[in-house]
C-alpha positions in Angstrom: 101.1 106.9 97.6 98.5 105.2 95.5 98.2 101.8 93.7 97.0 102.6 90.2 96.3 100.9 86.9 97.5 102.4 83.6 97.2 100.7 80.2 96.4 97.4 81.8 99.3 97.3 84.2 99.6 98.1 87.9 101.9 100.8 89.3 102.4 102.9 92.3 102.0 106.7 91.9 103.7 109.2 94.1 104.0 112.9 93.3 103.2 112.6 89.6 105.5 109.6 89.0 104.4 106.1 88.0 106.7 103.2 89.0 106.4 99.5 89.3 106.3 98.5 93.0 109.5 96.6 92.6 111.4 99.5 91.0 110.1 101.9 93.6 111.1 99.7 96.6 114.6 99.2 95.2 115.2 102.9 94.2 115.3 102.1 90.4 113.9 104.3 87.6 110.3 105.1 87.4 108.1 104.0 84.4 106.6 107.3 83.5 105.7 110.8 84.8 102.5 112.8 84.8 102.6 116.4 83.7 99.8 118.8 82.5 97.3 115.9 82.2 99.6 113.8 80.1 101.7 110.7 80.9 105.2 110.8 79.5 107.9 108.1 79.1 111.3 109.1 77.8 109.9 112.5 76.8 107.1 111.0 74.6 103.4 111.2 75.4 102.1 107.7 76.0 98.7 108.5 77.4 96.5 110.8 79.4 96.2 111.2 83.2 92.5 110.4 82.9 93.4 106.9 81.8 94.9 106.2 85.2 92.5 104.3 87.5 93.1 104.5 91.2 92.9 101.0 92.8 93.9 101.8 96.3 94.9 105.0 98.2 97.3 105.6 101.1 99.4 102.5 100.5 102.8 101.8 102.0 105.5 100.2 100.0 108.5 99.0 102.0 111.9 100.2 100.9 114.6 97.6 100.2 118.0 97.8 101.8 119.6 98.4 98.4 117.4 101.3 97.5 119.8 104.1 98.5 122.7 102.5 96.6 120.6 102.3 93.5 119.4 105.9 93.8 123.0 107.1 94.3 124.4 105.0 91.4 121.6 106.1 89.1 121.3 109.8 89.8 124.7 110.9 91.0 127.0 108.6 89.0 124.8 107.8 86.0 125.4 104.1 86.4 122.8 101.5 85.5 122.5 98.0 86.8 125.0 96.7 84.3 127.7 99.2 85.5 127.8 98.3 89.2 
């Protein structure tokens, strides 16, 4: 996992996905994804992979206790924060 900067904001990047550290640690949705050199958010191109600056490599972000519940609610049940 890396800490990166994209369009002036810091994110963690893992496997082609950009997420805020808070969202990652709580199992909430990612900010954007990287595919074929482009950065996508909600299916729209919002930038290029070359705009991503690596700040730190091999970081460890602790996972919060509620992460699995958030992942299950979001992915399996389609529920957002307001629904649970």
